[in-house]
N, C-alpha and C positions, 0 to 999 in steps of 0.2 A: 505633634505638629510636623508637617512635612517641610523639610528644608531643601531648597533647590540645589545648593552647592555651586562650585565653579570648576572649570577645567584648567589643569596646569600641566606643564611638561613633565615627562618622566625623568627622574634623576636617579640613575642606578647607584647603589651603595657599593663600597669597596669589596664587600664579601663575594660578589660575583666573580672576582678575579682570583679566587682561591684556586691554585693549580691542582689541588687534590680533589676538587669537586667537579664532577661531570654530570651529576644528576641533581640539579639544584633549581628550586623555584625561581631564584633571582636570575640565574642564567637564562631560564625560560622567559622571564620578563624582558630581558635585554633582547632576546631573539624576536619576541612578539613586537617590541618597539621598532626594531629594524625593519620588520615587515609592514610597519605602519598600522598594526592591528591592536594597539594598546592605547587606552585612554586613562588618564589619572584625574579623578574628581575629588575635590576637597569640600568639607563642610556639609556632608549629607548625613542625616540622622539614621540610626539603626532601628528606631521604633517603627518606622513605616517606609521610608523612602528607599533604603537599600533593597528591600524585598520587592517594591513596586518596580524599581529600575531593572532588577534582575528578570522579572517577568517580561518586561518590555524587550530586553535584549534577547531572551530566549525565543520570542515570537517575532523577531525581526531578522529577515535574511541578511547574512553577511555582517551581523553585528560584531563590534570589536570586543575584546576582553576589557574589563573595567576594573581598575584598582582604586578603592575608596581609601582616602587618607584624611588626616586632620578631622576625624569623626568627633562631633560634639560630645563632650563628657569623657573623652579618652585622650591619652597622650598622642601628640603628632608622631607618626611613624608606626603606630599600632593600626594595622591595615586589614582590609577585607578584599579579596580578589574573586571576581565572578566571570563566568562565560569564557573560561580559558580555551575550551576545545569546541566552541560552538560553530566553527567553520572548517571546511575541509583543508584549506591551506595550513591552518594552525595545527590540526590533527596530523597532517602529513609531516610537517616540520618536527613535531614532537616525536614521531616514529623514526626520524632520521631520513625522511624522504624529501624530494624537491617539493616546495609548496604548491606547485602547479600539477601535481600528480592527479590523474583522472580518478573518477569514482571507482571503477573496478581495478584501477592500478593500486589504489589503497587496499581494496579487498584482497587482491592477489598478494600484495606485499604482506598483509597481516597473516594470511594463510601460510605463506612461506615462513614467516617468523615463528608461527606456532609449530611448524614441522621441523625447522632447522635450528632454531636458537637453542644453544646448549647452556642450561642453567649454570651459573657461577656462584660458588659459596660466598656468603657475605664476608667482608674483611673486618674483623673486630679490631677497633682502635681504642685508645685511652681517652681521646678528647675529640671535640668537633664543635662547630657552631651551635648545635642544639644544647650544649652544656654552658652556654654563656650566662644563662639565668636558670637557677633551680629553686623551686619552692617545695619544701617538705613539711609534712605534719601540719601543725597549726598555721604555718605560713601559706599553705595552699589556698588560693583564691581564684577560682574560675571566673568570678564576676569581674575581674580586671580586664578581661578580653572583650572587645567590641562585637559580641555575638548578636547578629540581627534576629529580629522577629520576622521570619521569612514570609509567613502568610498570616492574615489578620486573625484567623481562628485557631492558630497553632496553640497547643497547650503550654508552650514555653519557648525559650530560645534554644535553637539547635546549633551547637558548635560543630557537630559532626554531620556534614552533608557531602562535601567534596573531601572525603576522608578515607583513611585506611585503618582498619581495626586488626591489630596483630594478636593472634592467639596461637597456642601450641597444643597439638593433640597429646593428651596425657599418656597414651599407649605407645605411639610410634615416635613422638618427638617432632613430627612434621609441623613446621611453622606456616600458618596461613595468614593472608592479609585480605580482608573483605571490606566492602563498602556498606556499612550499616548505620542507621541514624542514631545520633547521640544528643540527648536533651539535657541541658543544665538544670539540675534541681536546686542547688545552692552552691556555697563556696567550695565544697569538697565532695559532692556527690553528683553523679549523672545517671540518666537512664541509658539503656543500651538495648534497642529492639533489633532482634535478628529473626528473619522469617524462617519458618520450618523448612528443613532440607538444605539450608545453606551450611557451608563448612564450619563457620563460626558457631552456628547453632548445634551442630553435631559435637563439636568440641565442648561446648557449654554443657550439653546433656550428659556427656561422659563424666565431667567433673561433678555435676550435681547428683548424678546417680551414685557417686561415691561419697556424697555429703561434703565435698570439698569446694572451696571458692575457686573460680577460674582466674588465672593471671591474664591481664589485658593491658595492651598499650593502644591508646587512641592517637593516631596521627591526624591532628586537625589542620595541619599545614604541611603539605608534602608536594613533591614534584608532580606535574601533570602526568608524566609517564608512569609513576607509581600509582597514581589515581586510576589511570586506564587499567592497569593490571589488577587493582583491587576490585574493580567493578565488572570485570569480564570473566568468562569461564576459562581460566587457565587450566591446562591438563591436570587431572587429579594427582594428588601426591606431590606436586611441585610447589615450592614456596614462591609466591609472587615476587618477593625480594630477590631470590636467586634467579628467577626468570628475567626480571628486569636487568640483572647483572649480565645475563646472557646476551640481551639486546645491546648492552653497552660494550660488551667485550671484556669486562672485568667485574669483580665482585663489588657490590655496594658497600661502602665503609659504614660500620655501625658501632655504636657504643652499647654496652650491656645495661639493661634496666636495673637500677639499684635494688628494687624490691622484687621484681618478677624474674629477672634473668633473661628477659626477652630482648632480641636485637632491636635497637632503635636507630634508624638512619641518622647518621651524624650530621647530615645537612638539612634535616627536616626543620620546619619552622616552629611547630608546637607539638609536644608529645605529652599525653596524659597517662600516667601509669597507676594501676591499681588492681583491685580484685572485685569480681562480680560474684555476689552472694545469692544463693538460692533461697535463703530464708529471710532476706531483706528486700522488700519490694516497695514500689512507690507508683502512683498513677503516672503513666507515660502517655503522651499524646493529648488530643489528636494532632495529626501532622498531615499537611497536604502532600500526598504521595504521587508517584509517577503515573498512576492511572488517571490523574486529574481530579481526584476526590480526597476528602478526609476519610479514607476508606476503612481504617482500622479503629476509629474512635479512640476512647481512652480505656486503658486496662492497666492492671498492676503488672509491672515488669521488674525483673531483678535490678537492683541498684549497684552501680559501680562505685565502690569506696576508693576515692583517689588518695594515693599515698605520696605522689610527687608529680609536679608539673615542670617540664623542661621547655624553655623557649629561647629563640635567638633574640638578640637585640632587634628592636623594631619588628616584631613578629607579624606574620601574615596568616590570617585564616583563609583557607581555600574553600569557597562556597560553591555548592552546586545544588541549590534547592529544587526539588521536583516541582513541576508545573503541569498544566494541561499539555498533552503531547502536541507538537514536539517541543521538548525543552533541551537545554544544553547537552545533558548526558545522552539523550536519544539522538541528537544530531551527530555525535561521534560514534555512538554505539551502533547506529544503522550500518556503518561500514564494517565494524569489527565483529558484531554478532552475525552479520551476513556471512563473513568469512568463516566463522565458527560453524554455522549451519551447513554451508556448502561442504566444508571439510568433513563434518561428521556423516553427512549423507554418502559422500564418496567412500569414507572409511567403512561404512556399513555395507558396502558392495553394490550400491545403486549405480548402474552404469550411465554414462552420458548425462550426468548432471552438469548442465551448462553454467548455471548461476543460481544464487539464492539471495533474497533480499528481505530483511526484517524491517518492515515499514515503521518509521518513527511515529506515524499517526496511531499505531497500536502499541506505542511504548517499546518497540523493538521486540515484543513478545506476543502480542495479541493478534497480529495480522502479518503472516509470513507468506512469501511467494517463492516458488521454486520453478525454474525453467529446465526442461529436459529435451533431448533429441530422442523422440520415441523410437524404441527398438522392438517392442513386443507387446502383445495384449497384456494388460495389467501393470505395465511399467509405471504409468502415472499414479495408480493407486498405491503401488509399492513406495514410490517417492513420498506421497502424501502421508501415508501411515507412519513411516519412519521419521518424517519431519515433525510429527506431533509428539514423538516419544523419545527422540535422541536427547542428549543432555541439554543442548541449546534450546530445543523446542518444548521440553517437558514442563518446565515451571511456568504456570499461569498462562499457558497458551490459550488460543480461542479458535482462530480460523487459519487454515492452510490452503492456499490456492496453487495448483500445479498447472503450468501453461507450456505451450510449445516454445521453441527457441527463437521464434520470430517476434515475440512480445518483449517490449522493454519493461522489465519487471520493476524498475525504479519509478516508473510513471504510473501513478494510480489510475489515470484515465485509460491507459492501454490495458491495465490489468482488469478493471471493471468491464471494459469493452469485451475482453476475452470471456469473462464470466457470463456476460449477457448474451453473447453470440455463439459460444461453443459448448456451454454447459446446460443440460436439461435437468431441472431439479430432481425429477424422479430417477433418472439414470445416473446422474453424475455427482450427487451429493450424499455423503455418508456422515454419520454421527458416532463418535466414540464417547462412552460414558465412564465416569470414575477416574478421570485423569488428574494429575497433580495440580492442585491450586494452592490457595493460602489465604490468610486473613486480609490481604490487600485486594482481593478480588471483589469489586463493587457489585457484580451481577449476582452474587450468591447470597442467599439469606444469611443473616448473622448467626443463626443457630445451625447452619449447614455448611459452613466454610470448611475447606479441606480438600475437596475434589470439585471438578467441574466437567463439562463436556467439551468436545472438540468437533468442529465442522471441517470436513475435507471436501474441497470443491475441485473436481477434475475438469479444468477448463481447457483441455487439449482437444485437438480435432479427434473425433471418435475413431479409434484404431481400425475398427472393422470396415469402415467406409471412408477412410481418410483421403483416398484418391478421388472420391466424388465430392469432397468438401469444397465449397467455392473458394477461389483464391482471394486473398486480401488485397485491397488497394494500398497505395502508398509505397514509400521506399522500404528496402530491407532494413533491419535493425542496424546493421553495420553502416549503411549509407546514411541513415537518420543521425546516428551519433557523429559520423564524420562531418555531416552538414553543420550540425550545431557547433562542433569544435572549430570549423573553418570560418563560419559566418555569424557567429553569435554577436560579434561586435556591431552588427547592423542595429541591434536592439538596445545598445548602450546609450 
């Protein structure tokens, strides 16, 4: 039964004043509250309403972050937080930028951080808030947490959506943090689905090839900045924990996992420690995924045997359930993955790449646009081909459009206008076959998943007769953006 709940003021707990903590979910809540972008709702059920409200927030422009408390059937203070990064002001503030930073101001800042942030080793400490409560062995009970049923047809409750999964490469010792889905099976077992090609999957396969279980820590409640890092393509070989430390200017303080030896952020809300076994599987899924479908159905996946659960007093689950695009993750990833794509194109030697945009309507993967200042014949094809195969564009891509620098690539209307008026299907559209896909690709037959095709659309003015191409009406892109920045208040 759906319960409507009620809105109450946010009351910060004393933990946010910890002078040693600078990357803390509770400090983030205080920041969001000061921005007027946090709502606290009490009395909402997790069987139906939390998932329904999350979907509403994801598909409402400028929706606030929402903290669910006093959840029926659970202790008051055991909470669920959703839609943390669903708006540009909250994303900008999370990255340490002014909340009013512009669209490409965020993209530029992200690219600068990728290029300039110097990873800082984690600081190992003996204690921290995450050790306020520890369940071991028979005392482990994941069912104590108010884990929502996010979508009606999900195969179970997923405690890992806005999460970070910590693994270690058995060969190099490199620690990775990735965002993979975690389904609760029972008191002390979870599923852990990792798509092929992801770093956590590569680590998993290395352990399993040796016949060994993989040590794992699931952060089910972590800071939004750490979640950003876990869900984005951070440079290869760099630990996301150390990279976040580089952004903060000092190493993240961590405690050592009692059973795995993995570093666990001392200020995290909930950490689940255990081992993933190759010879113990359980049906996992279905789960509503970022493509907007229950795309991977149910399958037997390795089971995580939970050895210990750590949590703070009054713990908070960070939820980021996938929905039809765009949902929360895509609303912030569109800025950051766009910065990744532009950076990788430039690093590959493509000249005069003006901008790139990974459209949220395509899940920030399926529909990407690149703008260039044309310099030579074949320049647009070069940009399009590399955009389909660089690290950011390779996994589960679909369509890449290349346009001239007079097109606002964030505006789908302008992009499709360029496709309709500058691209001839025979001359300007190419298809690549056998590209990297995966089980979540809904357009591929279940028996053929693994690879897909890519469409490259050259929607630039034809190089050979560009001087004869008719001029476009309307203001330049710079004037258009300036007009909207200066007079957008007219539409308020």
